[in-house]
C-alpha positions in Angstrom: 0.0 -0.1 0.0 2.8 2.4 0.9 4.7 1.7 -2.3 1.6 2.2 -4.5 0.9 5.5 -2.8 4.4 6.7 -3.0 4.4 5.8 -6.9 0.9 7.7 -7.3 2.5 10.7 -5.3 5.5 10.7 -7.6 3.4 10.6 -10.8 1.2 13.6 -9.4 4.3 15.6 -8.7 5.8 14.9 -12.0 2.6 16.0 -13.8 2.8 19.5 -12.5 4.9 21.5 -14.8 6.3 23.8 -12.2 7.4 20.8 -10.1 9.1 19.2 -13.0 10.9 22.4 -13.9 12.0 22.9 -10.4 13.5 19.4 -10.3 15.3 19.7 -13.6 16.5 23.3 -13.4 17.5 23.5 -9.6 20.6 21.5 -9.6 21.9 23.2 -12.9 21.3 26.6 -11.5 22.7 25.8 -8.0 25.9 24.4 -9.5 26.5 27.1 -12.0 25.8 30.0 -9.5 27.7 28.4 -6.6 30.7 27.9 -8.8 30.6 31.4 -10.1 30.1 33.2 -6.9 32.7 31.1 -5.0 35.3 33.0 -6.9 33.9 36.4 -5.5 34.5 36.0 -1.7 36.5 38.6 -0.1 38.6 38.4 3.1 36.4 40.4 5.6 37.6 38.7 8.7 40.1 35.8 8.7 42.5 33.8 10.9 45.6 32.4 9.3 48.2 30.3 10.9 51.7 29.7 9.7 53.7 26.8 10.6 57.4 27.5 9.7 59.3 24.2 9.4 62.3 25.8 7.6 63.1 28.3 10.5 65.5 30.3 8.1 65.7 34.1 8.0 64.0 34.0 4.5 61.0 31.8 5.8 60.7 34.4 8.6 60.7 37.2 6.0 58.1 35.5 4.0 55.9 35.3 7.1 56.2 39.1 7.5 55.5 39.5 3.7 52.2 37.6 4.2 51.3 39.6 7.2 51.7 42.9 5.4 49.1 41.6 2.6 46.5 40.1 5.2 46.9 42.3 8.3 49.5 41.3 10.8 47.0 40.9 13.7 45.1 38.1 11.7 48.3 35.9 11.3 49.5 33.8 14.0 52.6 31.3 14.3 51.4 27.8 15.0 53.1 24.5 16.0 52.7 21.2 14.3 49.4 20.5 16.3 47.5 23.0 14.0 45.0 20.4 12.8 42.7 20.6 15.7 42.6 24.4 15.4 41.4 24.0 11.8 38.8 21.4 12.6 37.4 23.7 15.3 37.2 26.7 13.0 39.7 28.6 15.3 41.8 29.1 12.1 40.5 29.5 8.5 43.7 28.1 7.0 47.3 27.2 7.7 50.3 27.8 5.5 53.2 25.3 6.0 56.6 26.7 4.9 58.5 23.4 4.4 62.0 22.5 5.2 64.6 23.4 2.6 62.7 26.5 1.6 65.6 28.9 1.8 68.1 26.5 0.1 65.8 26.2 -2.9 65.6 29.9 -3.1 69.3 30.2 -3.2 69.5 27.6 -6.1 66.7 29.2 -8.1 64.4 26.1 -7.7 60.7 26.5 -7.6 59.6 26.8 -4.0 56.1 25.9 -2.6 54.2 26.7 0.6 51.5 24.1 1.5 48.1 25.7 2.1 45.7 23.8 4.3 42.1 25.1 4.4 39.9 24.6 7.4 36.5 22.6 6.5 34.5 25.0 8.8 34.5 28.2 6.8 35.7 27.2 3.3 34.7 30.6 1.6 37.2 32.6 3.9 39.9 29.9 3.3 39.3 30.4 -0.6 39.6 34.2 -0.2 42.9 34.0 1.5 44.2 31.4 -1.0 43.2 33.5 -4.1 44.5 36.9 -2.6 48.0 35.4 -1.6 48.3 33.3 -4.9 47.5 36.4 -6.9 49.9 38.6 -5.2 52.7 36.1 -5.3 52.1 35.6 -9.0 52.6 39.3 -9.5 56.0 39.3 -7.9 57.2 36.8 -10.5 60.3 38.5 -12.4 60.9 41.0 -9.4 64.0 41.0 -7.3 61.9 40.7 -4.1 62.5 37.0 -3.6 66.3 37.1 -4.6 68.3 36.0 -1.5 71.1 38.4 -2.5 68.7 41.5 -2.7 70.2 43.0 0.5 73.8 42.6 -0.9 73.2 43.9 -4.3 71.2 46.8 -5.7 70.9 45.3 -9.2 70.2 41.6 -9.0 69.0 38.9 -11.2 65.2 38.8 -11.5 64.7 35.2 -12.5 64.4 33.7 -9.1 61.1 31.9 -9.1 58.7 33.2 -6.4 57.1 30.8 -3.8 53.7 29.5 -4.8 50.8 28.2 -2.7 49.7 24.5 -3.2 46.9 22.8 -1.4 47.7 20.0 0.9 46.0 17.6 -1.6 47.4 19.1 -4.8 44.8 17.5 -6.8 42.0 19.6 -5.2 40.9 23.0 -6.2 38.5 25.3 -4.1 36.0 24.8 -6.8 36.0 21.1 -5.6 35.7 22.0 -1.9 32.4 24.0 -2.4 30.8 20.7 -3.9 29.3 19.6 -0.6 27.2 22.8 -0.5 26.0 22.4 -4.0 25.1 18.7 -3.8 23.1 18.9 -0.5 21.6 22.4 -0.9 19.9 21.4 -4.2 18.2 18.5 -2.4 17.1 20.8 0.6 15.5 23.4 -1.8 13.5 20.6 -3.8 12.4 18.6 -0.7 11.4 21.5 1.6 9.8 23.6 -1.0 7.6 20.8 -2.6 7.0 18.8 0.6 6.0 21.8 2.8 2.9 22.4 0.8 2.2 18.7 -0.2 -0.7 18.2 2.3 -2.4 21.4 1.3 -2.6 20.3 -2.4 -4.5 17.1 -1.2 -6.8 19.2 0.8 -7.6 21.6 -2.0 -8.8 18.5 -4.2 -10.3 16.8 -1.2 -8.0 13.8 -1.8 -7.7 13.3 2.0 -11.3 12.2 2.1 -10.6 9.6 -0.7 -7.7 8.3 1.2 -10.1 7.7 4.1 -12.5 5.9 1.9 -9.8 3.6 0.7 -8.7 2.9 4.4 -5.3 4.6 4.1 -3.8 5.0 7.5 -2.1 8.0 8.8 1.4 6.3 8.9 1.0 5.0 5.4 0.0 8.3 4.2 3.0 9.9 5.9 5.5 7.2 4.8 4.3 7.6 1.1 4.7 11.2 1.0 8.2 11.2 2.7 9.5 8.3 0.5 8.2 9.9 -2.7 9.8 13.5 -1.9 13.0 11.7 -0.8 13.2 10.0 -4.1 13.0 13.3 -5.8 15.4 15.1 -3.6 18.0 12.3 -3.7 17.7 12.2 -7.5 18.4 16.0 -7.8 21.3 15.7 -5.4 22.7 12.9 -7.5 22.3 14.9 -10.7 24.3 17.7 -9.0 26.9 15.3 -8.1 27.1 14.1 -11.7 27.2 17.6 -13.1 30.0 18.5 -10.6 32.0 15.5 -11.8 31.6 16.4 -15.4 32.2 20.2 -14.9 35.1 20.1 -12.3 36.4 16.5 -12.8 36.0 16.3 -9.0 36.2 12.8 -7.4 34.5 12.2 -4.1 34.0 9.0 -2.3 30.7 7.5 -3.7 29.8 5.5 -0.7 30.0 8.5 1.6 28.3 10.9 -0.8 25.6 8.3 -1.1 25.0 7.9 2.5 25.0 11.6 3.2 22.6 12.4 0.4 20.2 9.8 1.7 20.3 11.3 5.2 20.0 14.8 4.0 17.0 14.2 1.8 15.3 12.0 4.3 15.9 14.7 7.0 14.7 17.6 4.9 11.6 15.7 3.4 10.7 14.9 7.0 11.0 18.5 8.0 9.0 19.6 4.9 6.2 17.1 5.5 6.2 18.0 9.2 5.6 21.7 8.3 2.9 20.9 5.9 0.9 18.6 8.2 1.0 20.9 11.1 0.5 24.4 9.4 -2.9 25.8 9.7 -2.8 27.3 6.1 -0.7 27.3 2.9 0.7 30.7 3.4 2.0 29.9 6.9 3.5 26.5 5.5 5.3 28.5 2.7 6.8 30.8 5.3 8.0 28.1 7.4 9.4 26.3 4.4 11.4 29.3 3.3 12.6 29.6 7.0 13.8 26.1 7.1 15.8 26.7 3.9 17.2 29.9 5.1 18.3 28.1 8.4 19.9 25.6 6.5 21.8 28.0 4.3 23.1 30.0 7.2 23.9 26.9 9.4 25.9 25.4 6.6 28.6 28.1 7.1 28.4 29.0 3.3 26.7 32.3 3.7 28.1 33.4 7.1 31.5 32.4 8.6 30.7 30.1 11.5 34.0 30.8 13.2 33.1 34.4 13.6 29.8 33.8 15.5 29.5 34.1 19.3 30.8 31.1 20.9 27.4 29.8 22.1 25.9 30.2 18.6 28.9 28.8 17.1 28.7 25.5 19.1 25.0 25.3 18.3 25.6 25.8 14.7 28.4 23.2 14.6 25.9 20.4 15.7 23.3 21.1 13.1 22.8 18.4 10.6 23.4 20.6 7.6 26.8 21.9 8.9 27.9 18.3 10.0 26.9 16.8 6.5 28.9 19.3 4.6 31.7 19.1 7.2 31.9 15.4 6.9 32.4 15.4 3.1 35.0 18.3 3.3 37.1 16.4 5.7 36.9 13.4 3.4 38.1 15.4 0.5 40.9 17.2 2.5 42.1 14.2 4.5 40.7 11.0 2.8 39.2 9.9 6.2 35.6 9.6 7.2 34.5 11.8 10.3 32.4 9.1 11.9 31.2 11.3 14.5 29.6 13.7 12.0 27.9 10.8 10.1 26.4 9.4 13.3 25.1 12.8 14.5 23.4 13.4 11.1 22.0 10.0 11.3 20.4 10.6 14.8 19.1 13.9 13.5 17.5 12.1 10.5 15.9 9.3 12.6 14.4 11.9 15.0 12.8 14.0 12.4 11.6 11.1 10.5 9.9 9.5 13.3 8.3 12.7 14.4 7.2 13.5 10.8 5.5 10.1 10.6 3.3 10.8 13.7 2.4 14.1 12.1 0.4 12.2 9.5 -2.3 12.1 12.3 -3.1 15.7 11.7 -4.1 15.0 8.0 -5.6 11.6 8.0 -8.2 11.9 10.7 -11.1 9.4 11.3 -14.0 10.6 13.4 
């Protein structure tokens, strides 16, 4: 019975032109817009750590050089235990000046500084990277990075300037924005459609027909949730495929699959809960938009989480949207699964799923 109702619900959704247009266009628009606007973030506020493994005069001068570009008060010298600071959002990024840095400068070899972004506020890390990389590129051909510049006025200008490379050299920042694109497309579709789903039934008096055919409240809720979950997951997977084609980005399929299912189940459940408990369609629309906005802000994509007040920061960092995107970013950067985040998202999903099923009682009522 549940499967039949789910299939009927899917057919009804796909017959509506606006719903079909939303499902097809949403992942394409979000992918394109996000990739374009990702390049436009500015610094605003930032915290950059520098780990100097070389400990030479020239590596110390490089640290001062970076400080003049990004404001010295925002630069901190860190030790080798900087990873915890990145994961907690206390630093937006860390630059590692490797051993042998100065010796390569003296022999005119290309030098590299390793750039490690924080998975918490990716957009600030991207801004730092883009600014520094651009400035360093502009110094190519100048005498600034010639180790003999203090000894001679006229120096050779063919010393290669240091360049930034990500810790995982195969990654680009356009790759690291992928979690937001993949999951937010599913959120937009599931919440926007599911939050008014029961009102469409009421407008056509379908809930009375469901009563005649002895459809129980829990079958009704499960059918609705499963139907919109299929749609949301399909949209997220379409975004995942588009990202792979456009950016040639490779993410762990098993982890992505699990997180997409959790994300769509959770937000479909929230959307259905909003629809079944709201007293009118306008109120349901308002709540639906509020859920989408809350998901956007708690993701850390719109507002830097590390700049929030401590209490609000800790609350944001346990929200399901943040932990979902955080888990995938950690996997991209470190090739390891953050089991704590996955478990927490699973718990959030289970709680909202169970509550939303019981909310079906507000729609399917037998006197």
